[in-house]
Phi, psi and omega in degrees: 000132181281129179288141177286144180295143179249342179279133183298324179300319179289319178299320179292316183297327182253024181301132175055034184294332182246028184291343180265016181080235185252014185284335174094358178289144188281337180254151179295140180289151176250120179257108182269082183203139173267334188255139174247132181269139179245142186278333184225163176298319181297318180297320179294314183292338180258016188299326183289349174289352179269014187308313185259096175097351178254182184233126175217348173196139189303323181298330188266357176156136175228167178305319180295320180293314179297325178296316178297313181299321179297316183291319179294319179299320178296315181295327183273347185073033182253170179274337180190152182231148176239126177257128183228180190297333184195169175295325178297322175296323178294319175300319180298319178299315179299315180298316179297323181287319190270332194254150172215174179303128182096354181289161180234136182235143174248122181242144175288153182301326184262025181300148178303140188300324180292325176296315175305318182298319179298311184289328175295326176297322179288340177299334177290349178251034176064039171257129184263138183237132170239144180254134180242153174288136185300331183280006189296325179059222184294342179292355176298342178304330181291344181262349183282134178245171175302330182266004178295124184250336188206137168245124180263138176231153171227134183228097355271178180285160183291136173071319181256352170056043173273151186243127178281161174277084192300309184297320180294316180295317182293325178297316178294319180299316179298321180302327182255012179057040177255133180283151180231143176223134181240125171279111184245027185303323189307314185255359181064171177298344178284340188253340181203149179234087181302327181295323178286346177266000174116356181287151176279326181226148172235131182244141175225137166275096180292348172305327188277249189291322186297312175291308169079358184239004180055039184237349185213148179253131180195144176235151176235147180225116184246135181251141177289320185263138183297322180294318177296323178298317177295320183296316181290329176294320178295319178297315180299319178299316183302322183258012175066037182254124179182150182277146179276162185296319181300314181295318180297320178296318179296319179293323176299318178296320178294323181303325184294328180261001183306313183303319181289316181295314183297322179298312180297311185295321180290323178293315179294319180298317181295320178295318177295322178298319178296317179295319180293324180297329180271359184268121182295345180281352186247145175275238183278135175256129185247099177215118185300338181280350175287138186296335181264007175293137184304331182251025182299323179297321177292321176303313180295328182282321188264328192257143174251354177210159181258207186208169178261017185239128176203181181219163173215154181255155175235110187282153171059042176234157177244183185299323181297324179286324175297323177298320178296318177301311183296319182288339179280344179287138179243316179273315182280130184254162175272128180188152183276345182276179175196165178093358183261190185284339182261129177291138185226150168240145172238145187247128180238115182294166175308137184203193177290350176277328183198145176283345182252165170296137175249130176250117178265130182245124172254116182278131178263224184256002186290164178292142185297321182292324176296319179294319181294320177299319180295313178298316182296321178296317180293322178293326177294320177297321179294314180295320179297319179293321179295320178296315180297320179296319179296319178295323178293321178296320180294317180294000000 
């Protein structure tokens, strides 16, 4: 008997290898159909009994979608996975499942803006939201109320890359029967397992690293408990939320090359972070794998892989200088996405996260020296503008 692979890299590389049954094709088949035909009246009348693993309507599941969900669940160590149109759709499913009028939600201060947007929309239906500092740990118990239904976590948080004390927060949540969900997109299922750290749900924007080509939008939501997995699937069905076969097939193809891509991107990103940290033109560099990051110990404890995404701040600059920085870039492009082959920067103005502009860098597949020259040229343009501004102020 052939032993099943236990290494995640091997599991990813051979994802859905037998999804077409015995036909022998290496990729999962794509069924472009909304309608499923039934042979008998009884089969048709019992069609909704096929909810978990069967087929009765294209929106609710196809072979490619079930194949993707099966592989993600295995990588995450979960009982079941749900693939939907986007990560924002996955957040919406969690909110629809957990919340009702009068519910209370706890969100981290550095939560992704789209996640904030979903929960703020639910605030209009008498859902109360409190924001907590990521470093709160077990003290989050002081914020829990009888009506608290959900604690949201991100590992790490958006733009400032802070890491919550996942196990401590989840232990307190279980004590009070509060559900927890962690957005773990940054390191992919290869780099962190929120379910093994105590979370009830793990969410990924497969649009990013798992897909890897910046060509398709898809989110996954994996549950530790089989009953919770059934519940979120039922919620998604009720509201017509589900990923299409084409998108699932594309994400499956991306999953197979994920280990190689992630290794390259994370190595280049860490080297660039080190160079930027030593550059006097740059303020604070935020990358959890750096030894001086405030949450580096948590990174070492929770993560088995890093990522190609980090940020750095540029102090004492205004929008006109940021424009000069952006226009000086030639290889690195401006864009809100990350995890794909093209290196991108996103710009975050001064806010409650930082008094300075934050520049988020997503490392693609380009050569590190080319990327460094591009960054250095843009930083020189920024420094030159700052010097000129300072001289003008003195004059």
